[in-house]
C-alpha positions as CSV (number, residue, x, y, z in Angstrom):
1,M,137.7,69.3,140.4
2,D,140.6,69.6,142.8
3,K,140.4,71.8,145.9
4,E,144.1,72.6,145.8
5,E,143.9,73.8,142.3
6,I,140.9,76.0,143.1
7,S,142.8,77.3,146.1
8,R,145.7,78.2,143.9
9,V,143.7,80.2,141.3
10,L,141.7,82.0,144.0
11,S,145.0,82.9,145.9
12,E,146.5,84.3,142.7
13,K,143.3,86.3,141.8
14,L,142.8,87.7,145.3
15,G,146.4,88.3,146.2
16,K,146.2,86.4,149.4
17,E,146.5,82.8,150.6
18,V,143.2,80.9,150.2
19,K,142.7,77.3,151.2
20,V,139.4,75.7,150.1
21,K,138.5,73.0,152.6
22,D,134.9,72.1,151.4
23,M,133.4,72.0,148.0
24,I,129.6,71.3,148.2
25,L,127.2,70.8,145.2
26,V,124.3,73.2,146.1
27,G,122.4,73.2,142.8
28,S,122.2,71.5,139.4
29,G,120.3,72.9,136.5
30,Y,120.1,72.2,132.8
31,H,123.0,74.3,131.8
32,S,125.3,74.2,134.9
33,N,126.2,72.9,138.3
34,G,126.7,75.2,141.3
35,Y,129.2,74.6,144.1
36,K,129.7,76.3,147.4
37,L,133.4,76.7,148.3
38,V,134.2,77.1,152.0
39,T,137.8,78.2,153.0
40,E,139.7,77.4,156.1
41,E,139.2,81.1,157.1
42,G,135.4,80.6,156.8
43,E,135.0,82.6,153.6
44,K,132.5,81.3,151.0
45,Y,132.6,81.5,147.2
46,F,130.3,80.2,144.5
47,L,131.7,78.2,141.6
48,K,129.5,77.7,138.5
49,Q,130.4,74.9,136.0
50,I,128.8,75.0,132.6
51,K,127.9,71.5,131.5
52,S,125.2,71.7,128.7
53,H,126.0,71.1,125.0
54,D,122.9,72.5,123.3
55,L,120.4,75.4,123.3
56,G,123.1,77.9,122.5
57,F,126.0,76.2,124.3
58,E,127.1,73.8,121.5
59,F,130.5,75.3,121.2
60,P,133.1,76.1,124.0
61,E,133.5,79.6,122.6
62,R,129.8,80.3,123.2
63,K,130.1,79.1,126.9
64,V,133.1,81.4,127.5
65,A,131.3,84.4,125.8
66,S,128.2,83.8,127.9
67,L,130.1,83.8,131.2
68,L,132.3,86.8,130.2
69,L,129.1,88.8,129.5
70,S,127.5,87.7,132.7
71,H,130.7,88.6,134.6
72,S,131.1,92.1,133.1
73,M,127.4,93.0,133.3
74,A,127.2,92.0,137.0
75,N,130.2,94.1,137.9
76,R,129.0,97.1,135.9
77,A,125.8,97.0,137.8
78,G,127.6,96.8,141.1
79,L,125.3,94.2,142.5
80,S,126.0,91.7,145.2
81,P,127.4,89.0,145.2
82,K,130.3,90.3,143.1
83,S,131.7,88.2,140.3
84,L,135.4,87.5,140.5
85,G,136.0,86.3,137.0
86,V,135.8,83.4,134.5
87,I,138.0,80.3,134.9
88,L,139.1,77.9,132.1
89,K,140.7,74.5,132.8
90,N,142.8,72.6,130.3
91,E,145.9,71.2,131.8
92,K,145.4,73.6,134.7
93,M,142.9,76.1,135.9
94,E,143.4,79.8,134.9
95,F,141.4,83.0,135.3
96,L,140.8,84.8,132.0
97,P,142.1,88.4,132.0
98,E,139.7,91.2,132.5
99,L,138.2,92.9,129.5
100,S,137.2,96.6,129.3
101,E,136.3,99.1,126.7
102,D,140.0,99.9,126.3
103,T,141.0,96.3,125.8
104,Q,142.7,95.9,122.4
105,I,141.7,92.7,120.7
106,F,143.7,91.0,117.9
107,Q,143.8,87.8,115.8
108,I,146.9,86.6,114.0
109,Q,147.0,84.1,111.2
110,E,149.1,83.1,108.3
111,Y,149.4,85.6,105.4
112,G,147.1,84.8,102.5
113,G,147.7,87.7,100.2
114,E,145.8,91.0,99.6
115,G,142.4,91.6,98.1
116,K,139.1,93.4,98.6
117,S,137.1,92.9,101.7
118,Y,133.6,91.5,101.5
119,L,132.2,94.9,102.8
120,T,134.1,96.8,100.1
121,I,132.6,94.5,97.5
122,L,129.1,95.1,98.9
123,D,129.6,98.9,99.0
124,E,130.7,98.9,95.4
125,K,127.5,97.2,94.4
126,K,124.9,98.8,96.6
127,N,123.6,101.1,93.9
128,K,123.3,98.4,91.2
129,T,119.9,97.4,90.0
130,E,120.7,94.2,88.2
131,I,123.0,91.2,88.8
132,D,125.6,90.8,86.0
133,Q,128.1,88.1,85.2
134,E,130.8,89.7,87.4
135,D,128.4,89.5,90.3
136,V,127.7,85.8,89.6
137,Y,131.4,85.0,89.4
138,E,132.2,86.8,92.7
139,I,129.2,85.1,94.4
140,E,130.3,81.7,93.2
141,K,133.8,82.3,94.6
142,I,132.4,83.3,98.0
143,V,130.0,80.3,98.0
144,D,132.8,77.9,97.1
145,Y,134.9,79.1,100.0
146,I,132.0,79.0,102.5
147,S,130.7,75.7,101.4
148,A,134.2,74.1,101.7
149,I,134.1,75.2,105.4
150,H,130.6,73.9,106.0
151,K,131.3,70.5,104.5
152,I,133.6,69.8,107.4
153,K,131.7,67.6,109.9
154,H,131.6,68.2,113.6
155,P,134.1,65.9,115.4
156,S,131.5,64.4,117.6
157,S,130.0,61.0,116.7
158,D,127.0,61.5,119.1
159,E,123.8,61.9,117.1
160,K,122.2,64.1,119.7
161,Q,125.2,66.4,119.8
162,L,125.4,66.6,116.0
163,T,121.7,67.5,115.8
164,A,122.1,70.2,118.4
165,V,125.0,71.7,116.6
166,Y,123.1,71.6,113.3
167,N,120.1,73.3,114.8
168,D,122.2,76.0,116.4
169,N,123.8,76.9,113.0
170,I,120.3,77.1,111.4
171,R,119.2,79.5,114.2
172,N,122.4,81.6,113.8
173,V,121.8,82.1,110.1
174,I,118.7,84.0,111.0
175,G,119.2,85.4,114.4
176,H,122.9,86.3,114.7
177,Q,123.4,90.0,114.3
178,E,126.5,89.7,112.2
179,Y,125.2,87.0,110.0
180,M,121.9,88.5,109.0
181,L,120.4,91.4,111.0
182,M,123.5,93.7,110.8
183,L,123.6,93.2,107.0
184,L,119.9,94.0,106.6
185,H,120.2,97.0,108.9
186,S,122.9,98.5,106.7
187,I,120.8,98.3,103.5
188,D,119.7,101.7,102.2
189,E,115.9,102.5,102.0
190,S,116.3,103.1,98.2
191,N,117.8,99.6,97.6
192,P,115.8,98.2,94.6
193,I,116.4,94.5,95.5
194,I,115.6,94.2,99.2
195,P,114.6,97.6,100.7
196,P,113.5,97.6,104.4
197,E,109.8,97.3,103.7
198,K,110.5,93.9,102.0
199,Q,112.9,92.5,104.6
200,G,110.1,91.2,106.7
201,E,109.0,88.9,103.9
202,F,112.6,87.8,103.4
203,L,113.0,87.0,107.1
204,S,109.6,85.2,107.1
205,L,110.9,82.8,104.3
206,M,114.0,82.3,106.4
207,L,112.0,81.3,109.4
208,E,109.9,79.0,107.3
209,N,113.0,77.3,106.1
210,M,114.4,77.0,109.6
211,H,111.4,75.0,110.7
212,Y,111.7,72.9,107.6
213,F,115.4,72.1,108.0
214,K,115.6,71.7,111.8
215,D,116.3,68.3,113.3
216,R,117.4,67.0,109.9
217,P,121.2,66.9,109.8
218,V,121.4,64.2,107.1
219,A,122.4,65.2,103.6
220,V,119.6,64.0,101.3
221,W,117.4,65.6,98.7
222,T,113.7,65.6,99.2
223,K,110.5,67.5,98.4
224,N,108.4,69.5,100.8
225,P,104.9,68.1,100.4
226,T,103.4,71.5,101.1
227,S,105.6,73.3,98.6
228,S,106.7,72.9,95.0
229,R,110.2,74.1,95.7
230,E,112.8,71.3,95.9
231,K,115.0,71.6,99.0
232,T,117.8,69.8,100.7
233,S,117.3,68.5,104.2
234,G,120.7,69.9,105.2
235,L,124.3,69.2,105.9
236,H,126.3,68.5,109.0
237,V,128.1,71.7,109.7
238,P,130.9,72.6,112.1
């Protein structure tokens, strides 16, 4: 890291000239390194650099989200020391803009045509008591689309990193609120297929499979010696 570059982003953020003269490593943990920055004016700042690539930090997006959450929670609480923001460095260092409840968030992509949303399809079927051929057709289309994405291997060739990414995705299938819990939470109590009182059993089976599949990112078929069900040991996923 370059002291001049850090001086530049701090000057832009604070609206005054800041010159960092010393950058001292004051702590190194599993997930990050911590540096004390000392300016020519005698001011001190703390710089945290995320370095881990596992246990929830397999993806750069996850690292950014973690620091943004830490930044916003600290400032809402009004605790000291105050957080100044989150910095990204590609070609140069840049502070991310501040987020608030009024921040409008968008994504733009190429146009792929019109159709029903997944939520609309689910809402239309929530009162059904049996799966028919139309359901099977729609499920197959969704599965084909998702499986094509998950067949794409992670760009890393490091076995440890690939295993970490694989395990993270297994955990997310169960624990991510959007993947699983929000879907279950929205199911009505009268649902005949998986009402709330049966969801615990469903999640229990998911947890059992998590422990079966973890640390096994090689695509082979095998049998679980403690079960008659045939399972796959998993696929590399992005």
